[in-house]
N, C-alpha and C positions, 0 to 999 in steps of 0.2 A: 431452381429450388432451395440449393443447398446455401444458397445468398440470403435469399430469406429468410433462412431458421438462423442462420448467422445472427441476422442482427434484431432479428425479435429475443434470441440468447441474451441478446448485448443489455437491450431497451429489457426485458423482464428481469436479470437476473445481474447485468452489470457486469461479465466477464467474457473473456475471449474464449468462444470456448476450443477443444482440439477438435479438428476436421473429422477423427478416427469416431468421437463422439456422436460430432455433426450425423455423420453418415449411417451412423447404427440406430439416430432417433429417427430420421427420412423412411431408412429402409422400416422400418417396428409404424411408423407412418400411412408407411404406404399400405402395408399386410396389412393393421386392423383397424385404419378407415378408408382403401381405398383412394385417396390420394391426398394434397397440403391444399386445402385452403387459405382465407383468412379466418372464419369462419372457426376450421379444424385447430387451424394453430392458438385460438380461442380458448381453442376448450384443452389443449394438453398442456400450455404452458397454465392458464389460470387452478387447472384445480391438480397440477404435481408429478403429472406421469412424465416431464420433460426434464426434470430433477435428478430420474434415475440413470438417466444417462447423457447430463451434461454437468453435473454434480460431483467434488471428490467426498470422498468417506472413509479418510483413515484416520484415525483417534487412536490412543491410550490409554492409564492408565498413569498418572504424573508426569504426562511429557516437558520436554525440559525444566527441571526441576527445577531450577535457579528460581522458575520466577514464582514458584511455592514455597520456596527458603524464603522470600521476600516480603508472601503475604503472611506465614508464617510468623514474621517479625513486627510484622504490621500490627496483627491484631490486638495486641494489650490494649493499644486508644482505641481502641471502639468499645469494651466490656464496658462502659458507661451508656453507652445511644445502642450500642448494634451494628450491625453491619448487610448492608446489600448489595451482590454482587450478582453482575449478568455474564453472563457464559455464551455467546453472541460466536453461529454456525457452530452450534457443538456439537454437530455429526448424530454421531452415536450417545452419544453421555459421556463418558469417558471422565474428559473434562470436568463436569458437571460435577459428576460423584467425584472425586477428585479434590478437589475442595469442600465439600463435605466433609469430605475421610480429615482432610489436613482441619477441620474447624470442630470435630467429637475429638481428634484425638491431644490437641488445644485441649480443650474443655474439661478431659480429665484430670489436667493437674494446675486448673486453674484455681483463685480463689472464688472467680465468678464468674461461675460462663456467662460464653458469649452467646448472646441471642443476634441468630443471621437466618438472612433469605436467599435464595438463588433463583434466578429466573435465566433460564436456558432454552433458544429458541435456534432452529436452524431450520431451512425453507423445502428441507425437504420432510413432506408429512409422515412419508413410511419410513424411512431413521428419526422419526421423533416416535414411536409407535412404538421403535427398536431401546428410544435409549428411556422410554416407558419400560416397557418388558423386565429391561435389567440385567437379559442374561447376554453373556461373551466370551469370546471362544480362549483360547493357548494366548492366542497372539495379545491379546490386548494388556498382559504382563510382560513388559518386555525390559532388558537391562539398564535403558536411556531413562529409565523411574527404579532403577533397584533402590535407592538407597530411601528413599520412606514406603520400598516393600511392606515396611510389617504398619506397613497402617491397613494397609486394604486389607488384613488376613480377618478382625472384628469384624469384615462387616459386608464377605464375597464368602457367599456359600457353595461347596465344591462340587457340581456335579459330574456324570458322567464324563460329558467331554469339554466340562467350563464351568463359568462358578455364574451365580444367581446373586445380585445385588438385594440383600435381606430389607426388609421397611422400612425400619429405625432408621435407614439413612434419603429415605425419599421423603424426608415430612416436609421437609424445609425447602425440597426442591419443584419448584411451578417448568413446565419444559409443556410450549407449547411453539406453533409452526408462529414462521415469520422474516420477511424476506426483506435484504438488510436496507435495498435503496429504495425504502416505504419508511416513513415517521415511525419513531416509537410510541407507544401510549404512553399518557401523562406518568410518568415517573423517573425515580432519579437515584442514581449506584454510586456508594463511594467507589468499587475499583468495576472494568468492564476487562473479562479475557476477550482476545480476540486474536487468533491467534494460527497463524500456515492455512489463510482465506481469504489476506488483502491480494498475497499473488495473480490469485486470480480473476481479477476486477482488472478492468481497463481502467487508462490513466483518466483516461475524462470520469470517471465513474469513479475515482477514490472520494475526490473532493466529496461529493455527493454520501458515501455510506460513512466519511468522516464526522462529516458533517452531523450524520442521524448519530451517530457515537457521542460525539463531545454534546450532543442539544443532550443529553439524557447523564449522562455522567456533574458530582457536583462539581459543590466547589473543592481547587485543589485533588479534584477524584485521581483517580491512575488507572492509564488504559496502557496494557499491557498487547503489545503485538508477538508475532513469531519471530527469533531469531536473527534470522535472514531476512526480515519481511522490513524494520524501521527506518534504512536507506531511501525506501520511496515516502516517506509521511510526511508532508509541506502544510498545515492549517493552523487558522489562525488562532484558532481556538485550543490547541494543543501544542505544549512547549515541549524537546526532549531532555532527558536526565537517566541521569547513571550513578544510581549506585552502588559500591563494592562490588562493579562489572558486570550488575543486572540497570539492563536498559531498559527503557516505559518513558511515556507519555503524560504529563500533567494538564486537568486544566486552567489554562488561566486564568491567571487571577487580575486579569488588568479592570476587566469592567470592558468590557469592548466584544460584542456579541459578533458569530463568525457571521460574514457577511450572508445572506440568502442566496441560494441558489438555484437557475433555470435548467430543467431539463425536455425533452425531447420527452411525450408518452407515445409507449410500443405504437408499433406499425406494422399492421397485419396483413398488409397490401402484399401479394407475391412480386414474386420477379416476373414473372411477366406479366404482368400487366401494370408495374411499375417502371421505366428506367433505372437503369444502375445508376447511383449518385456518381457526381463529378467526381475522384477525386484525389485532383491535383493540389498542390500546397495550398497555393491563393483559396481554390473552390473551398476549399474546410472551412466554412464558416464560425466565428464565434460560440454559434447553437449547438451544432455537431460534433465540435470539439471539445463541451464544459464549460467555455472560458466566464469569467468570473466579471460583475459588473463594473470592480474596481478602477481600470484600468482602460483609456481609450483606445478603441482599435484601430488596426490601419484597414481601410480597404485593399486591393487589393492593385492599381490604382496606384494609389499612395506607397504603396511599400515598394512597387517596381524603381516611383521616383526620387524614394531617400537613396537607391543605390546610381545616381545618375545626377552628370557627369561623373565618370571617374578620375582617382588620383592617383599620382605614386604614387603605392603602395610601400608605407616602411618594410623596413625587415622585422622588426618587434618593438614594441610598446611597455613600458618600465610599468611589472601590476608592483603593488604592494598589499601580497595576500593580509596580511595585520587589517586592514586600511577597509577590504573590500570585505573582510567579516566584521569591523565593528559596526558599519555600514548596512548588513546587513541582519547582523545582532535587533537592529529599532524596524518593530514594522511599519513604522509609521515617518520614522528618516528615507526608506527603502523603498515606499510608495510616492511620497516628497517629488525623492531624486530623483524615481520613473517617468511621470506626470511632467515634468522640466524637459528631460532629454526627450519624451515623445513629439513635447509639445515643439521642442525648439526642431527638431527632423525632421515636423510636419513643415513646417516654416523657411523652411532651408534644406537645401538638396547636399550639400554639402558644407554645415559650419566650419567655421574653424574651432581650438584649441576642447574640446570635450575631451574629460579628464576618460583616461583608459580604465582604469578602477571604477569612475563613477557606471562605464560605458555595460564594462561586465558582472554591477551589483543590475543594474537595468536585466540586462539580461537573464538572470538569475529568480531576480524577483518574478520576473514577467512570468515566467517557465513554471513558478511555484505556484503562479496562480492559474495554470491553464490555459495562459491569452500567450497561443504559439503564434500566430498572427503578430503580433507588437517586436513579442521576443523575435522572431524572426527580420522583422523591418530592420532594430536594433545591432541585433545580429551582423546584417548585410553589410552596414554599416559600420561596424567594426575590424570586419577583415575586411575591407580598404585597407584600410589602418593598418593593420597588423596579420604576421605572417609565422605566430606563432605555437606554440602548443597546449597555451592556456584557449584560445580563439577557436583552435583544434578539438577540442573537449567540449569550448560550447555549441559547438555544429553539432557534437554526438547526443551531447543531452539532446537539443532542439529535435534529434530525431526519436533517443529513446522515448523519451515523455510523452510521444504519439505512437510508443507502441513498431515503428518502423526501425526493428531494432538491425537488422542488413548494414541501410544506410550506415547505422549510431557507430555498425563496430568497425566498421570501414573510419568514419572521423577516428575511434576511441583508438585504431592502430595508426593512423598520422601523428595522434598528437601523442604516445611513445615515441614512435621515431625521434621526433622531434627533442625529444626530453625522456630519459628512458626513468625518470627520476617522478614524474611526474602522476604515483603512484593510483586518483581517483580514476585515471585512464584505464591504468591495469585492471582494478577495480571490477571496475563497469564491464570490460572484456572476461574476466572470469566468470564474472555473475551471467554474460552472453553462452557459458560453454555447456552443454550437458551430457557428451558422451566423452570416454578413451582418454588416449593419448592428450587430446585438444585441452581440455578438460586443468586436466594435472600439469601437466606443458602450462597454462593460462593462471592457475594459480602457482605458480610457481613463481615466477614472472611478476606477478601481484606481490609478494611474499617478500619476494626482495626489492622490488620499488617502496615498501613502504619503509621496509626496514633503513634506505638508503635516503626517502626522502622525508623521515617520517618529522626532521624538524623545520620543517618549512611550514606547514599547517595548514596544509592542501581537505584539510578536515571542510573547511565554511561551503566548499562545491557538493559533498553528498551527506547535510543531510546534520552536519556541526558535531556529530559523533566523531571519538578521539582514534586514532591508528589504530590504537589502544585494540577496541569493539573490534575495526574490521582484522585486523590480523586474526582475531577469536575465531571471525567469520568465516575466513579464510581458511584457518585450520580442519576445525568443522567441514571445512567440504573436503580438503583434502583428507581428510580420514574417512569420509563417507565413501 
């Protein structure tokens, strides 16, 4: 039954639920309804009962203040038109109220007050009720946002054991229930805040969430994600930007719409009535991996055929990081090149003369598109030719994007053994640590690799951001 709950949670919410939370939900269903059936699962998930167990509601005022400072600088450019803002996965509402406080504070000194509206939503009906009430305890005011603390004072009424948002702040905010896995109602926003929630989504559902967000961003609209989340963002409609050490995403103005993604609908069939899925590598189809339709996929037989017959492996190919980065920066060129390589590998089990840089581009491009079968086939061929740190890292990425973190960790470690300044591998290892001495050790090693290898331009491998960005993230992990 636990497997059935896990599958249902992923299809409804797009998240990989914590095993302890799933167990609590299972106990609740058994106690409340006497057992788990497809109809009961449908009721529990559609009514919002499951969200109390499976979603995280950590929030406080002016969290990650750099984004608010950035927004404040942008406000003058919207004085004539007004500004539409969305606070996605708003939890108990602190983020939406922080945005409103910021704009109200700006309006007090502005020559022309700025008209604004904020749409704020969350999947949990109960937490949205909390946001509408606007009553908070002292934990909602923390040191992280202390530089904006003065902005909260005019809008928070002191209670005996907390604070109440004053009514004047609510007039421009609309709270509602919405699931990020679903398309938005017809509307467009200048700015979307979607912070510290993206990390909970599985790799195969992240593209769906980003497509839904991108679809309601205006041209040149801005998307803010949490500081530690940006490395996992790859989407045709969003371009990573950096201004004054603030990292954000802007809607692409190329005129090319993001491709449509297809996803399975929630399946409420219990495991007792349905055999477990075959989760072997080749059995995971394009549909249940969340693969897009941009690139031709390989069948299991074709993928296996590409690595036979074996040829004597070279010790190490020569890679030029600038070349890889230049090709990846142009999506059309990457797509065309990847298609050519896939066709060559399908037609010839061991073609001669394929360029190592182009093979690396193909693997990265296919991974970013969610085409794991295609990426695996090209990577199989690359591994025949090359035994370097880069190829080991790419195999780690192949597993990382499928949430197979144990396997990914092994290949990241191999990559660092082969080349201890290949800092993307160190960064990934540090992100997979969670506790105590191991985390501190990995963060230190990642920082060391970054400082020693930063001139090697390896940022093209994990999101296109500079080494300085990853250093700032690692320093934050170290301080925490």
